[in-house]
VMD Tcl script that draws the C-alpha trace (Angstrom):
set ca {
  {-12.77 23.04 -33.69}
  {-12.55 25.98 -31.76}
  {-15.18 27.68 -29.44}
  {-15.80 31.16 -28.51}
  {-18.44 31.57 -26.13}
  {-20.76 34.75 -25.92}
  {-19.66 35.51 -22.84}
  {-16.53 37.15 -24.19}
  {-18.55 40.20 -24.69}
  {-19.95 40.36 -20.73}
  {-18.08 43.55 -18.74}
  {-17.02 42.40 -15.74}
  {-16.88 44.62 -12.36}
  {-14.43 45.80 -10.43}
  {-15.01 43.01 -7.85}
  {-16.15 40.11 -10.39}
  {-12.51 41.08 -12.12}
  {-10.78 40.51 -8.83}
  {-12.86 37.45 -7.86}
  {-12.31 36.30 -11.31}
  {-8.68 36.80 -10.49}
  {-8.09 34.93 -7.54}
  {-10.23 31.96 -9.15}
  {-7.68 32.13 -11.87}
  {-4.87 32.38 -9.33}
  {-5.99 29.81 -7.48}
  {-7.55 27.44 -9.92}
  {-4.43 27.22 -12.15}
  {-1.71 27.75 -9.42}
  {-3.64 24.77 -7.53}
  {-3.87 22.53 -10.12}
  {-0.31 23.27 -11.08}
  {1.02 22.62 -7.63}
  {-0.65 19.46 -7.47}
  {1.23 17.92 -10.74}
  {4.77 19.56 -9.69}
  {4.41 18.10 -6.30}
  {3.61 14.75 -7.82}
  {6.59 15.16 -10.67}
  {8.81 15.85 -7.82}
  {8.08 13.04 -5.22}
  {8.21 10.48 -8.18}
  {10.95 11.76 -9.86}
  {13.13 10.72 -6.55}
  {11.89 7.15 -6.35}
  {12.50 6.84 -10.25}
  {16.07 8.25 -9.57}
  {16.61 5.88 -6.70}
  {15.67 3.10 -8.87}
  {18.45 4.02 -11.35}
  {20.91 4.56 -8.76}
  {20.60 1.16 -7.99}
  {21.78 0.05 -11.63}
  {19.44 -1.32 -14.27}
  {19.96 -4.59 -16.19}
  {19.56 -4.43 -20.01}
  {16.29 -5.46 -19.62}
  {15.28 -3.03 -17.12}
  {16.60 -0.26 -19.19}
  {14.49 -1.26 -22.25}
  {11.52 -1.33 -20.08}
  {12.20 2.17 -18.69}
  {12.31 3.46 -22.34}
  {9.47 1.98 -23.16}
  {7.15 2.88 -20.40}
  {8.45 6.80 -20.62}
  {7.34 6.87 -24.44}
  {3.88 4.92 -23.75}
  {3.29 7.07 -20.27}
  {4.19 10.34 -22.00}
  {2.02 9.69 -25.51}
  {-0.76 8.10 -22.91}
  {-0.96 10.35 -20.24}
  {1.02 13.34 -21.30}
  {-0.31 13.75 -24.82}
  {-3.07 11.54 -25.49}
  {-5.01 12.14 -21.66}
  {-3.65 15.58 -20.79}
  {-2.64 17.91 -24.06}
  {-5.80 16.24 -26.39}
  {-8.58 16.18 -23.33}
  {-7.71 17.66 -19.69}
  {-5.33 20.39 -20.30}
  {-7.92 21.81 -22.99}
  {-10.91 21.49 -20.70}
  {-9.14 22.88 -17.60}
  {-7.85 25.92 -19.48}
  {-10.96 26.72 -20.79}
  {-13.03 25.64 -17.31}
  {-10.30 28.36 -15.75}
  {-11.31 31.30 -18.31}
  {-14.99 30.38 -17.88}
  {-14.14 31.21 -13.91}
  {-12.41 33.94 -14.55}
  {-15.59 35.45 -16.28}
  {-18.02 33.85 -14.07}
  {-16.93 34.06 -10.55}
  {-18.91 33.00 -7.99}
  {-18.11 32.61 -4.10}
  {-18.03 28.80 -4.46}
  {-16.01 28.39 -7.73}
  {-13.35 30.81 -6.07}
  {-12.51 29.08 -2.98}
  {-12.43 25.45 -4.62}
  {-11.09 26.42 -7.57}
  {-8.66 23.76 -8.53}
  {-11.57 21.28 -7.70}
  {-13.77 23.38 -10.69}
  {-10.37 23.95 -12.97}
  {-10.14 19.46 -12.51}
  {-14.18 19.12 -13.11}
  {-14.87 17.89 -9.61}
  {-17.67 19.64 -9.68}
  {-20.24 21.65 -11.56}
  {-19.22 19.68 -14.91}
  {-21.33 18.15 -17.46}
  {-21.57 13.98 -16.89}
  {-18.35 13.28 -19.17}
  {-15.61 15.31 -17.46}
  {-17.39 15.13 -13.65}
  {-17.35 10.86 -14.70}
  {-13.78 11.27 -16.32}
  {-12.30 13.55 -12.83}
  {-14.04 11.21 -10.54}
  {-13.52 7.71 -11.69}
  {-9.51 8.91 -13.25}
  {-8.58 10.02 -9.21}
  {-10.05 6.49 -8.59}
  {-8.16 4.73 -10.98}
  {-5.22 6.88 -9.89}
  {-5.44 6.28 -6.45}
  {-5.49 2.33 -6.98}
  {-2.26 2.54 -8.97}
  {-0.67 4.26 -6.63}
  {-1.35 1.49 -3.46}
  {-0.47 -0.81 -6.40}
  {2.42 0.46 -7.15}
  {3.31 1.04 -3.06}
  {3.71 -2.45 -3.10}
  {6.09 -2.98 -6.20}
  {9.46 -3.47 -5.45}
  {12.49 -1.26 -6.99}
  {13.26 -0.62 -9.63}
  {9.85 -1.31 -11.01}
  {7.90 0.70 -9.58}
  {10.72 3.29 -10.48}
  {10.08 2.72 -13.81}
  {6.64 3.15 -13.95}
  {7.21 6.26 -11.98}
  {10.03 7.44 -13.97}
  {6.93 6.94 -16.80}
  {4.09 9.06 -14.41}
  {6.67 11.72 -14.47}
  {7.09 12.22 -18.02}
  {3.26 11.87 -18.59}
  {2.61 14.65 -15.49}
  {5.67 17.00 -17.19}
  {3.93 16.87 -20.70}
  {0.52 17.16 -18.91}
  {1.93 20.39 -17.06}
  {3.81 21.93 -19.76}
  {-0.05 21.31 -21.89}
  {-1.81 22.93 -19.46}
  {0.01 25.96 -19.19}
  {0.33 26.25 -22.77}
  {-3.21 25.66 -23.33}
  {-3.65 28.51 -20.71}
  {-1.74 31.16 -22.36}
  {-3.45 30.46 -25.87}
  {-7.25 30.74 -23.61}
  {-6.24 34.21 -21.73}
  {-4.78 35.83 -24.77}
  {-6.91 34.82 -27.29}
  {-10.22 34.06 -25.43}
  {-10.84 30.79 -27.88}
  {-10.74 27.41 -26.63}
  {-10.63 24.30 -28.47}
  {-12.95 22.25 -25.90}
  {-16.05 23.66 -24.27}
  {-15.78 24.29 -20.49}
  {-18.22 21.71 -20.27}
  {-19.83 23.92 -16.92}
  {-23.52 22.29 -15.82}
  {-25.80 24.96 -15.45}
  {-27.07 24.85 -11.95}
}
mol new
graphics top color blue
foreach p $ca { graphics top sphere $p radius 0.5 }
foreach p [lrange $ca 0 end-1] q [lrange $ca 1 end] { graphics top cylinder $p $q radius 0.2 }
display resetview
């Protein structure tokens, strides 16, 4: 089910257009930078695991982890939920800029504030779980840390790609498959 909101028909002032454009660039760019940074850092750890050589069991584990993370994190987490909602929130920000959301655009786009209950919980609980996973993985020895990080890189790469595709679709059509789930003040 695709959603087109009535905000499509509203005329933007030139100040609103500029603020909205800055919000989009900062929000979408900030999210993309966060994902690219994680992909770059984790790729190095994953590559070091493979540089040391892997046993047959470890290679099989690597393939399984990469496929599972691509599907669970990339497809289920990002493509089906996070990316369409973040693209919708980016478009909402473009059409409805205000000082707070423009200044904190990456956090707004990711759903950390001015979101309805579900996306708000998803953002905060998801972040806490990611931090917990990072702490646990830092205690893990190579090659297992690198194997898991390779899976995370696959999921994050899929996620970044799906976000950019969703963003393109939303801005070229004005239609998005998920509501931006913006909480009304």
